[in-house]
KOLFINU-641895 format. One line per field, with one value per residue (C-alpha): residue number from 1; residue in one letter; chain; x, y, z. Coordinates in pm, 1 decimal. Example, Ala and Ser with C-alpha at 12.3 -4.5 7.8 and 13.67 -1.06 7.14 Angstrom:
// residues 2
k: [1,2]
r: [A,S]
c: [A,A]
x: [1230.0,1367.0]
y: [-450.0,-106.0]
z: [780.0,714.0]
This chain:
// residues 542
k: [1,2,3,4,5,6,7,8,9,10,11,12,13,14,15,16,17,18,19,20,21,22,23,24,25,26,27,28,29,30,31,32,33,34,35,36,37,38,39,40,41,42,43,44,45,46,47,48,49,50,51,52,53,54,55,56,57,58,59,60,61,62,63,64,65,66,67,68,69,70,71,72,73,74,75,76,77,78,79,80,81,82,83,84,85,86,87,88,89,90,91,92,93,94,95,96,97,98,99,100,101,102,103,104,105,106,107,108,109,110,111,112,113,114,115,116,117,118,119,120,121,122,123,124,125,126,127,128,129,130,131,132,133,134,135,136,137,138,139,140,141,142,143,144,145,146,147,148,149,150,151,152,153,154,155,156,157,158,159,160,161,162,163,164,165,166,167,168,169,170,171,172,173,174,175,176,177,178,179,180,181,182,183,184,185,186,187,188,189,190,191,192,193,194,195,196,197,198,199,200,201,202,203,204,205,206,207,208,209,210,211,212,213,214,215,216,217,218,219,220,221,222,223,224,225,226,227,228,229,230,231,232,233,234,235,236,237,238,239,240,241,242,243,244,245,246,247,248,249,250,251,252,253,254,255,256,257,258,259,260,261,262,263,264,265,266,267,268,269,270,271,272,273,274,275,276,277,278,279,280,281,282,283,284,285,286,287,288,289,290,291,292,293,294,295,296,297,298,299,300,301,302,303,304,305,306,307,308,309,310,311,312,313,314,315,316,317,318,319,320,321,322,323,324,325,326,327,328,329,330,331,332,333,334,335,336,337,338,339,340,341,342,343,344,345,346,347,348,349,350,351,352,353,354,355,356,357,358,359,360,361,362,363,364,365,366,367,368,369,370,371,372,373,374,375,376,377,378,379,380,381,382,383,384,385,386,387,388,389,390,391,392,393,394,395,396,397,398,399,400,401,402,403,404,405,406,407,408,409,410,411,412,413,414,415,416,417,418,419,420,421,422,423,424,425,426,427,428,429,430,431,432,433,434,435,436,437,438,439,440,441,442,443,444,445,446,447,448,449,450,451,452,453,454,455,456,457,458,459,460,461,462,463,464,465,466,467,468,469,470,471,472,473,474,475,476,477,478,479,480,481,482,483,484,485,486,487,488,489,490,491,492,493,494,495,496,497,498,499,500,501,502,503,504,505,506,507,508,509,510,511,512,513,514,515,516,517,518,519,520,521,522,523,524,525,526,527,528,529,530,531,532,533,534,535,536,537,538,539,540,541,542]
r: [M,E,N,D,M,T,K,H,G,V,G,V,E,L,L,E,N,P,I,E,N,K,G,T,A,F,T,A,E,E,R,P,A,G,K,L,E,G,L,L,P,T,A,V,E,D,L,Q,T,Q,V,E,R,V,M,G,H,L,S,A,K,P,S,D,L,E,Q,Y,V,Y,L,Q,E,L,A,D,R,N,R,T,L,Y,Y,A,V,L,M,S,D,P,A,R,F,V,P,I,V,Y,D,P,T,I,A,D,A,C,L,T,Y,G,H,I,Y,R,R,P,Q,G,M,Y,L,T,K,E,M,K,G,R,F,A,E,V,L,A,H,W,P,T,R,D,I,R,F,I,C,V,S,S,G,G,R,I,L,G,L,G,D,I,G,A,N,G,A,P,I,P,I,G,K,L,Q,L,Y,T,A,C,A,G,V,P,P,E,P,L,L,P,I,H,F,D,I,G,T,T,N,A,T,L,R,A,D,P,L,Y,T,G,L,R,S,E,P,P,S,P,D,E,L,D,A,L,V,D,E,F,M,E,A,A,N,K,V,F,P,G,V,C,I,H,F,E,D,W,K,G,T,D,A,I,R,L,L,E,R,Y,K,D,D,Y,L,V,Y,N,D,D,I,Q,G,T,A,S,V,T,L,A,G,L,A,T,A,L,Q,I,K,N,E,K,L,A,D,Q,K,I,L,F,A,G,A,G,S,A,G,I,G,I,A,N,M,I,V,E,A,M,V,D,E,G,L,S,E,G,D,A,R,D,R,I,A,M,Y,D,I,H,G,L,L,D,A,G,R,D,D,L,S,P,S,Q,K,I,Y,A,K,D,L,P,A,T,T,D,L,A,E,S,V,K,S,F,K,P,T,V,L,I,G,V,S,T,T,Q,G,L,F,T,E,A,V,V,K,G,V,A,A,N,T,D,R,P,I,V,F,P,L,S,N,P,T,N,K,A,E,C,T,P,Q,Q,A,F,Q,W,T,D,G,K,V,L,F,A,A,G,V,Q,F,P,D,V,T,V,N,G,K,T,F,H,P,G,Q,A,N,N,F,Y,I,F,P,A,F,G,L,A,V,Y,A,T,K,P,K,R,I,D,D,K,M,W,I,A,A,A,K,G,S,A,D,Q,V,D,Q,A,A,R,D,K,G,M,L,F,P,G,Q,A,N,I,L,E,V,E,I,T,T,A,T,R,I,A,E,H,I,F,D,R,G,L,A,T,V,A,R,P,E,D,V,R,A,W,I,K,A,M,T,Y,T,P,K,Y]
c: [A,A,A,A,A,A,A,A,A,A,A,A,A,A,A,A,A,A,A,A,A,A,A,A,A,A,A,A,A,A,A,A,A,A,A,A,A,A,A,A,A,A,A,A,A,A,A,A,A,A,A,A,A,A,A,A,A,A,A,A,A,A,A,A,A,A,A,A,A,A,A,A,A,A,A,A,A,A,A,A,A,A,A,A,A,A,A,A,A,A,A,A,A,A,A,A,A,A,A,A,A,A,A,A,A,A,A,A,A,A,A,A,A,A,A,A,A,A,A,A,A,A,A,A,A,A,A,A,A,A,A,A,A,A,A,A,A,A,A,A,A,A,A,A,A,A,A,A,A,A,A,A,A,A,A,A,A,A,A,A,A,A,A,A,A,A,A,A,A,A,A,A,A,A,A,A,A,A,A,A,A,A,A,A,A,A,A,A,A,A,A,A,A,A,A,A,A,A,A,A,A,A,A,A,A,A,A,A,A,A,A,A,A,A,A,A,A,A,A,A,A,A,A,A,A,A,A,A,A,A,A,A,A,A,A,A,A,A,A,A,A,A,A,A,A,A,A,A,A,A,A,A,A,A,A,A,A,A,A,A,A,A,A,A,A,A,A,A,A,A,A,A,A,A,A,A,A,A,A,A,A,A,A,A,A,A,A,A,A,A,A,A,A,A,A,A,A,A,A,A,A,A,A,A,A,A,A,A,A,A,A,A,A,A,A,A,A,A,A,A,A,A,A,A,A,A,A,A,A,A,A,A,A,A,A,A,A,A,A,A,A,A,A,A,A,A,A,A,A,A,A,A,A,A,A,A,A,A,A,A,A,A,A,A,A,A,A,A,A,A,A,A,A,A,A,A,A,A,A,A,A,A,A,A,A,A,A,A,A,A,A,A,A,A,A,A,A,A,A,A,A,A,A,A,A,A,A,A,A,A,A,A,A,A,A,A,A,A,A,A,A,A,A,A,A,A,A,A,A,A,A,A,A,A,A,A,A,A,A,A,A,A,A,A,A,A,A,A,A,A,A,A,A,A,A,A,A,A,A,A,A,A,A,A,A,A,A,A,A,A,A,A,A,A,A,A,A,A,A,A,A,A,A,A,A,A,A,A,A,A,A,A,A,A,A,A,A,A,A,A,A,A,A,A,A,A,A,A,A,A,A,A,A,A,A,A,A,A,A,A,A,A,A,A,A,A,A,A,A,A,A,A,A,A,A,A,A,A,A,A,A,A]
x: [18822.6,18487.9,18489.2,18294.2,18022.6,17945.5,17955.5,17636.9,17462.7,17446.3,17188.1,16833.6,16936.2,17182.0,16923.8,16680.8,16932.7,16862.3,17198.1,17408.1,17180.4,17303.2,17047.2,17159.3,17477.3,17641.4,17949.1,18039.1,18291.8,18052.0,17771.9,17937.9,18096.8,17755.7,17576.6,17370.6,17409.2,17067.3,16899.3,16957.7,16913.9,17231.2,17306.8,17547.5,17436.2,17580.8,17402.9,17311.2,17133.4,16934.1,16844.0,16715.1,16494.2,16350.6,16276.6,16079.2,15883.1,15805.1,15687.3,15424.6,15276.7,14937.3,14986.0,15247.0,15126.2,15191.6,15541.1,15590.1,15485.0,15713.6,16011.8,15962.4,15952.3,16273.8,16434.5,16330.4,16509.0,16807.0,16903.4,17191.3,16970.1,16701.0,16939.9,17095.3,16748.1,16665.6,17002.8,16989.6,16712.7,16627.0,16397.4,16178.7,16185.5,16169.4,15799.3,15738.6,15912.1,15818.7,15586.8,15328.6,15289.8,15375.9,15052.0,14857.7,15085.4,15006.4,14631.8,14633.0,14921.8,14726.5,14605.8,14938.3,15156.3,15395.6,15666.3,15822.5,16070.0,16253.3,16109.5,15766.8,15747.7,15425.5,15327.4,15256.2,15633.0,15689.7,15963.5,16116.6,16221.8,16593.8,16525.9,16315.8,16555.0,16832.4,16645.7,16773.6,17068.1,17298.1,17451.1,17621.6,17305.3,17375.5,17022.9,16677.9,16383.3,16082.0,15718.1,15398.9,15187.0,15011.4,15033.8,15123.5,15152.8,14806.1,14636.3,14614.0,14643.9,14675.8,14859.1,15036.9,14951.2,15230.4,15493.9,15607.8,15716.0,16031.4,16116.2,16092.7,16276.7,16579.2,16573.2,16610.8,16912.3,17080.6,16920.1,16967.4,17278.0,17460.4,17439.2,17531.6,17212.9,17355.4,17341.7,16982.8,16687.5,16322.3,16085.6,15711.3,15622.1,15266.5,15092.2,14742.0,14535.3,14242.0,14129.1,13821.0,13785.0,14128.5,14069.5,13765.1,13951.5,14009.9,14340.0,14475.3,14820.3,14839.0,14699.5,14324.2,14329.2,14339.1,14676.8,14795.5,14789.6,15081.6,15237.4,15207.9,15352.8,15647.1,15725.5,15714.4,15940.4,16177.0,16229.7,16265.1,16529.4,16729.7,16697.8,16792.4,17108.3,17195.3,17151.6,17291.2,17543.5,17574.2,17260.0,17084.0,16706.3,16509.2,16150.2,15904.3,15529.6,15429.2,15120.7,15211.0,15187.0,15378.5,15641.7,15718.4,15720.4,15939.1,16199.2,16228.2,16244.6,16540.5,16739.2,16992.5,17047.2,17046.1,17146.6,16798.2,16603.2,16253.6,16235.0,15876.3,15986.1,16352.7,16378.0,16063.4,16186.7,16526.9,16397.0,16151.4,16434.1,16636.0,16356.3,16321.2,16695.8,16690.9,16379.2,16533.5,16858.7,16644.8,16474.2,16802.6,16631.6,16700.8,16493.7,16482.7,16289.8,16004.6,15667.3,15558.3,15209.4,15161.0,14839.6,14868.8,15005.1,15092.4,15434.6,15551.5,15443.9,15590.2,15913.2,15952.3,15868.1,16117.2,16396.9,16312.4,16332.8,16679.5,16786.6,16649.6,16842.5,17155.4,17079.1,17069.3,16712.8,16626.1,16424.4,16118.9,16142.9,16182.6,15869.3,15680.6,15741.0,15561.6,15187.2,14986.3,14640.0,14485.2,14152.9,14002.2,14137.1,14417.4,14626.7,14535.9,14622.2,14263.4,14253.0,14264.5,14308.2,14674.8,14963.9,15276.8,15457.9,15172.6,15121.9,15455.7,15327.5,14985.1,14928.4,14739.7,14522.8,14146.0,14013.1,13910.4,13837.5,13899.3,14250.2,14211.8,14127.4,14433.4,14644.9,14496.5,14561.5,14910.3,15036.7,15275.4,15527.4,15556.9,15271.7,15346.2,15084.1,15109.1,14734.6,14654.1,14350.3,14313.9,14232.6,14284.5,14497.3,14225.1,14276.4,14193.8,14451.4,14734.3,14657.4,14647.4,15005.5,15107.6,14975.9,15254.0,15554.9,15665.2,15758.8,15531.0,15664.0,15396.2,15473.2,15171.2,15363.6,15086.3,15098.3,14997.7,14888.6,14520.3,14605.8,14799.1,14665.5,14684.8,14837.5,15128.4,14900.3,14677.0,14960.8,15142.5,14821.2,14696.3,15030.3,15105.0,15403.7,15566.0,15523.6,15820.0,15662.5,15735.8,15499.1,15543.4,15501.7,15630.2,15381.1,15425.8,15561.2,15335.4,15314.1,15186.4,15204.2,15419.0,15681.2,15728.5,15802.5,15924.3,15753.1,15984.5,15933.6,16010.4,16047.3,16250.9,16447.6,16669.7,16780.4,16739.0,16946.7,17233.1,17187.6,17202.1,17522.2,17684.6,17586.2,17706.6,18045.0,18107.4,17935.5,17842.0,17794.1,17446.0,17212.8,17064.3,16880.7,17198.1,17302.9,16973.5,17022.3,17363.4,17190.1,16940.1,17216.7,17404.9,17100.7,17013.7,17364.3,17338.9,17054.2,17218.1,17086.6,16948.1,16739.5,16621.5,16510.2,16274.7,16129.2,16325.0,16408.9,16577.9,16850.4,16756.2,16695.0,16884.1,17216.6,17067.8,17359.7,17611.7,17369.2,17327.9,17702.8,17760.8,17495.2,17633.6,17976.9,17841.7,17673.4,17986.3,18205.8,17965.2,17983.2,18364.7,18377.5,18174.3,18383.7,18088.4,18235.5,18380.2,18611.5,18918.8,18863.5,19007.7,19190.5,18927.9,18586.9,18397.9,18635.5,18629.8,18248.5,18221.9,18457.7,18208.2,17909.4,17745.7,17761.3,17538.3,17768.1,17831.4]
y: [15596.4,15422.0,15070.2,14766.1,14827.3,15191.6,15165.6,14959.4,15197.7,15208.9,15170.2,15097.8,15126.1,14840.5,14624.9,14679.5,14570.8,14196.7,14139.9,14285.9,14229.9,13973.3,14049.7,13915.6,13778.5,14121.4,14091.5,14306.0,14485.7,14540.0,14687.9,15018.6,15049.6,15007.1,15228.9,14925.3,14961.9,14984.2,14854.9,14484.5,14251.9,14201.0,13841.8,13783.3,13467.5,13252.5,13157.0,12809.0,12952.1,13180.3,12881.4,12693.4,12988.8,13000.4,12627.8,12690.2,12967.8,12744.7,12455.8,12685.3,12781.3,12621.5,12555.3,12522.7,12851.4,13029.9,12878.0,13006.9,13359.4,13352.9,13235.1,13504.2,13766.7,13616.6,13648.0,14012.9,14090.0,13848.9,13670.3,13476.4,13330.0,13248.0,13038.2,12881.9,12753.2,12625.8,12460.2,12292.4,12059.8,12099.5,11796.6,11968.9,12321.5,12284.4,12181.9,12488.2,12756.0,12597.0,12325.3,12238.5,12522.1,12792.3,12709.3,12831.1,13135.4,13221.7,13176.9,13415.9,13643.9,13968.8,13887.0,13773.7,14038.7,14205.2,14385.9,14381.1,14109.0,14147.8,14370.6,14423.4,14530.0,14603.0,14632.3,14998.5,15056.9,14984.6,15209.1,15247.0,14894.3,14977.2,15286.7,15088.2,14793.0,15036.2,15109.9,14776.9,14856.1,14577.4,14565.6,14227.9,14026.9,13684.6,13539.6,13686.8,13455.6,13617.9,13507.4,13651.0,13437.9,13300.3,12930.9,12874.0,12508.1,12365.2,12692.6,12850.9,13225.1,13401.7,13712.0,13906.6,13633.4,13438.9,13674.5,13420.7,13178.1,13354.6,13448.6,13086.0,12950.4,13169.2,13092.0,12726.2,12812.3,12906.7,12668.0,12355.4,12430.7,12704.8,12963.1,13293.4,13498.0,13841.9,13805.2,13666.5,13887.3,13769.6,13966.4,13951.5,14074.8,14201.0,14176.7,14158.7,13847.6,13662.5,13578.8,13796.6,13685.1,13820.1,14141.1,14196.6,14123.4,14455.4,14319.6,14203.0,14359.0,14354.7,14521.4,14482.0,14430.6,14151.5,14034.8,14175.2,13991.6,13760.0,14020.2,14290.6,14055.3,13968.0,14338.3,14386.2,14090.5,14191.4,14523.0,14351.0,14109.6,14391.0,14608.5,14327.2,14249.1,14618.4,14687.5,14349.9,14237.9,13860.5,13789.0,13453.8,13483.9,13201.0,13204.9,13054.8,12982.3,13168.9,13054.9,12744.0,12888.0,13198.1,12986.2,12774.6,13072.2,13294.1,13023.5,12959.8,13335.3,13404.0,13082.4,13158.9,13525.4,13536.1,13322.4,13194.6,12888.2,12791.1,12568.9,12456.7,12324.8,12226.1,12176.0,11962.7,11764.4,11710.3,11587.6,11357.5,11222.5,11170.2,10958.7,10764.7,10703.4,10553.5,10347.0,10211.2,10129.5,9922.1,9752.7,9724.1,9869.5,10155.8,10470.1,10418.6,10092.6,10255.0,10380.5,10685.6,10830.8,11180.7,11291.9,11664.4,11831.5,12180.9,12340.6,12092.5,11786.7,11918.9,12012.4,11667.6,11495.7,11704.0,11627.7,11257.3,11264.5,11420.1,11157.8,10878.0,11020.0,11003.3,10630.2,10582.5,10648.5,10894.5,11196.4,11062.5,10716.8,10875.9,11088.0,10777.3,10630.9,10921.2,10988.1,11258.0,11297.3,11630.3,11768.4,11691.9,11337.4,11158.7,11375.6,11189.0,11284.8,11386.0,11672.0,12027.2,12207.5,12123.0,12368.1,12306.1,12171.2,11924.4,11812.5,11635.5,11391.9,11324.9,10955.9,10758.0,10598.4,10593.1,10918.0,10880.5,11091.0,10795.7,10770.3,10397.6,10345.8,10551.9,10318.6,10015.2,10148.4,10294.8,10031.9,10251.5,10121.2,10467.9,10697.2,11061.0,11295.8,11672.6,11728.5,11889.3,11655.4,11470.1,11100.7,11087.4,10773.0,10524.4,10158.2,10067.0,10313.5,10198.6,9828.6,9894.7,10020.0,9728.4,9488.8,9606.7,9556.6,9373.9,9701.7,9987.7,10340.3,10580.7,10947.6,11158.5,11486.0,11743.1,11951.2,12059.1,11737.2,11769.9,11781.6,11450.6,11208.7,10922.7,10849.1,10611.6,10397.1,10341.3,10281.3,10031.0,9845.1,9824.1,9677.6,9453.4,9672.3,9642.6,10004.4,10240.3,10557.9,10926.6,11215.4,11589.1,11620.5,11409.8,11148.1,10940.9,10585.5,10311.0,9950.7,9686.9,9311.4,9365.3,9573.6,9944.9,10175.6,10535.4,10714.9,10927.2,11300.4,11427.9,11782.3,12030.8,12129.9,11826.2,11992.5,12368.6,12476.4,12256.3,12393.6,12746.6,12662.3,12520.3,12826.3,13054.7,12881.9,12832.4,13140.5,12949.2,13111.9,12961.9,12704.6,12406.4,12080.5,11871.0,12043.7,11943.3,11582.9,11589.5,11716.9,11429.6,11171.0,11337.2,11305.6,10948.4,10817.8,10925.5,10685.9,10385.0,10028.6,10055.3,10354.9,10177.4,9879.9,10117.8,10239.8,10566.0,10709.3,11026.0,11092.9,11150.3,11505.5,11496.3,11580.1,11783.3,12029.0,11754.3,11600.0,11933.2,12001.9,11660.5,11724.7,12075.4,11920.9,11688.5,11980.6,12194.8,11915.9,11878.5,12254.7,12246.2,11936.9,12117.2,12432.0,12646.1,12785.4,13136.3,13063.6,12839.4,12476.6,12394.9,12071.2,11960.5,12084.6,11965.2,12126.0,12446.7,12459.1,12369.4,12654.0,12897.3,12786.5,13000.5,12908.8,13103.9,13251.0,13584.1]
z: [10792.1,10759.2,10906.1,10781.9,11039.3,10967.5,10588.1,10605.3,10841.5,11217.5,11489.2,11377.6,11011.6,11060.1,11239.2,10951.7,10686.9,10636.1,10468.1,10750.6,11049.6,11304.3,11574.3,11908.7,11748.3,11723.1,11941.9,12241.4,12020.8,11731.5,11940.2,12033.0,11688.0,11526.3,11780.2,11882.1,12258.3,12415.0,12099.1,12169.0,12468.8,12672.7,12573.8,12286.1,12106.1,11831.4,11510.2,11633.5,11938.3,11709.9,11490.6,11795.9,11886.8,11533.4,11549.8,11867.2,11700.5,11403.1,11620.6,11770.7,11431.4,11364.2,10991.5,10717.6,10570.4,10899.4,10902.0,10547.2,10646.5,10950.8,10747.0,10482.8,10755.5,10891.6,10545.9,10542.7,10868.7,10885.1,10565.0,10720.7,10990.7,10734.3,10525.7,10834.7,10926.3,10576.5,10524.1,10865.4,10744.0,10373.6,10369.0,10627.7,10491.4,10112.7,10134.9,10356.0,10150.5,9818.3,9692.4,9825.9,10082.7,9832.4,9649.5,9954.2,9976.1,9614.0,9657.2,9952.7,9851.9,9854.7,10205.1,10358.1,10186.1,10431.0,10237.3,9888.7,9796.6,9467.0,9193.4,9041.0,8675.9,8487.6,8123.8,8195.1,8235.0,7865.2,7735.8,8083.4,8185.0,8191.6,8402.2,8650.3,8670.6,8756.6,9081.9,9215.5,9445.3,9318.2,8969.7,8999.1,8927.8,8775.5,8776.2,8733.3,8792.8,8627.1,8626.4,8482.3,8714.7,8407.3,8498.8,8861.5,8966.1,8903.5,8993.8,8649.2,8587.8,8922.6,8803.6,9077.3,9328.3,9159.5,9302.1,9568.3,9294.1,9166.1,9525.2,9635.5,9332.1,9395.4,9767.3,9670.7,9451.2,9777.0,10027.0,9812.1,9604.6,9789.9,9510.3,9681.1,9738.0,9653.3,9272.4,9264.5,9169.1,9169.0,8945.6,8898.5,8549.6,8583.4,8246.2,8394.9,8457.1,8307.2,8662.2,8716.4,9078.9,9162.5,8972.0,9194.4,9519.8,9701.7,9841.3,9504.2,9451.6,9070.8,8760.5,8723.2,8348.7,8091.8,7955.1,7620.7,7287.8,7208.8,6977.3,7243.3,7503.8,7280.7,7238.5,7616.9,7686.6,7405.1,7582.2,7918.9,7790.0,7631.9,7942.9,8183.2,7987.0,7965.0,8337.6,8449.8,8182.1,8147.6,8349.9,8307.9,8276.8,8439.1,8308.3,8555.0,8539.4,8225.1,8036.2,7836.7,7486.9,7597.7,7771.9,7464.3,7230.1,7449.4,7513.3,7140.9,7077.6,7308.6,7352.7,7079.9,7167.4,7548.1,7842.8,7921.7,8027.4,8133.8,8440.0,8371.7,8033.9,8070.0,8446.8,8458.5,8159.5,8318.4,8653.8,8475.0,8262.3,8581.8,8729.7,8405.6,8395.6,8745.2,8671.9,8352.6,8531.3,8772.2,8475.7,8282.7,7976.0,7736.2,7706.6,7331.0,7382.6,7579.7,7461.8,7657.9,7694.0,7833.1,8001.6,7943.2,7630.2,7752.7,7792.1,8056.8,7857.0,7532.6,7708.5,7862.9,7535.4,7338.1,7583.8,7582.4,7201.9,7222.1,7478.0,7255.2,6960.6,7177.4,7214.7,6838.2,6721.5,6448.5,6557.9,6372.4,6530.1,6874.7,6826.1,6713.0,7059.7,7231.5,7236.2,7411.5,7558.1,7660.3,7776.8,7433.9,7419.6,7237.4,7006.6,6688.3,6333.0,6258.9,6509.4,6372.3,6707.7,6769.8,6795.1,6584.4,6892.0,6952.5,6591.4,6578.5,6843.1,6684.9,6607.6,6343.7,6612.1,6668.2,6813.7,7177.8,7483.0,7715.7,7863.1,7929.0,7560.1,7464.4,7679.6,7505.3,7156.3,7209.4,7459.1,7661.5,7912.0,8072.6,8180.7,8266.6,8410.1,8364.9,8338.4,8678.9,8687.0,9015.6,8980.1,8602.7,8640.4,8728.0,8812.4,8451.7,8319.9,8547.7,8499.2,8125.7,8135.9,8359.3,8093.3,7859.9,8089.5,8405.5,8578.6,8465.4,8513.8,8637.8,8706.5,8815.6,8822.7,8868.5,9183.8,9440.8,9609.1,9523.0,9151.1,9137.4,8875.2,9128.0,9466.2,9529.4,9745.4,9444.0,9197.9,9420.7,9510.7,9152.9,9035.8,9336.9,9422.4,9079.6,8971.6,8946.6,9076.7,9117.4,9186.9,9169.0,9546.6,9834.1,9948.9,10266.7,10257.4,10125.3,10247.1,10003.0,10057.6,10364.7,10182.5,10246.2,9955.4,9961.9,9671.2,9460.9,9421.7,9071.7,9194.1,8995.4,9306.6,9240.1,8917.3,8882.4,9187.1,9063.6,8714.5,8853.6,9041.6,8727.6,8522.7,8802.8,8800.8,8428.2,8277.9,7960.3,7620.5,7588.7,7744.5,7560.7,7631.7,7626.2,7949.1,8109.7,7996.1,8167.0,8479.9,8466.6,8441.0,8724.9,8951.1,8851.6,8916.0,9280.9,9368.5,9529.9,9539.2,9892.8,9787.2,9472.4,9678.5,9861.7,9533.8,9536.6,9195.2,9322.0,9578.7,9942.6,10055.8,10384.5,10213.4,9930.1,9917.7,9841.9,9590.5,9411.2,9408.6,9251.6,8986.9,8925.0,8874.7,8605.9,8428.6,8452.8,8317.4,8026.9,7961.6,7971.1,7747.3,7480.6,7499.8,7609.2,7932.1,7933.5,8227.1,8246.4,8342.4,8685.5,8757.0,9013.3,8898.0,9204.8,9453.5,9247.8,9250.1,9616.8,9706.8,9546.7,9749.9,10013.6,10380.8,10621.9,10883.8,11054.2]
């Protein structure tokens, strides 16, 4: 009878299986059974000893990018050890395996590529997506994170170089929230790229053609969605880093028919709303009383604005009155009612204000109390802009959310100095502490990893019938309520990262309870939702 060891292969085959490989942790009993004698050093080590060795390797790497490459190679050969390392110190490793280091990994992907991770679909497979997806060895796939590479971070369209993004996103599902890794599938959907420089790079790994028209793209993604749900019944599709107009259109196209969400739109909106909730708890004010100006009117800005409108409606405003409290500014200036270049999703936020291409003038005319940056334009929030917001409120809220670091609209040092330490601040990346007037502040990081791993865990547990923005609002409230007074006194608007797993489980519990309360779960509600969810989480162990 085949034992657990031999059914996964033996000898070199077993050592090359990242799911089953234990390396030097194979026991004295397992080695002969797995025909591993002579293939491993003599010492039998435990997982913690292996983690210590990895830490030593990482400390010798000359850059964060080299640490990223090493860790991905580790994931390829020993998945358990990889997650043991990440989960030992999430605050240290999230910036290495995701933002900001992943931006460098994407820019150089064709040059640092080692081996495939996940799946790679192309527009040339049209008509065969189900056949190709069936090549994946596991059928119990609960989440697919899929990206076209059309709008990666602040890097624009980088096509196949965006492949690390869905890989990294799903790794954070596990590392931050304990979602089991087996049912997670990253996919790069190669539709071509507008980036001529990449198309000319001899080491570029993608199609060297322009993307299709919107109608052609919709037909491709229609087939993909149908095929994914056929091959992996009940799968949740997580759209990530598609071009803004595509992202908005595709989410609207599928949200009522499939289990689907877009993290750039809904996840970004939720984490922003979480930061706003904490800031407004500090100010003892309501969201519905704020006036909010966005610098950037793409998919992220529209997504955040739409969720804020829904949250304001929950506080008693009409949808029209809520939209009146939000204005937007893009590369062509303020979205005013006289502009004829606005999309339908932008027009609803256009204002009867004087046309201007000066952000400081937009601040003067609209008089916001909250300024949110999703522009990817470094330095856009000048001293005049920030002081203009501060003139409208005792505690201005300033969120320069663009990333990576060199895309941030302003730095925390600038924002705290220009407001004499009164600003309530969060950026899209983690900046170091700031000292102003003898007081040290810890700038908040409005990074989606506070939300989407927890959201994934809640969806994994409850198997909801559909996903909507109200679930993301519940996630935002669940995050905000975990920021205690000591953290708020330091300027923190989000929970600490040291115990991120417990934070994510708590947020996931709030989301799950919301799903149960609305009757959207397809599983029975347990008596203790948190204990039930925690029992599902993954722990790296042999």
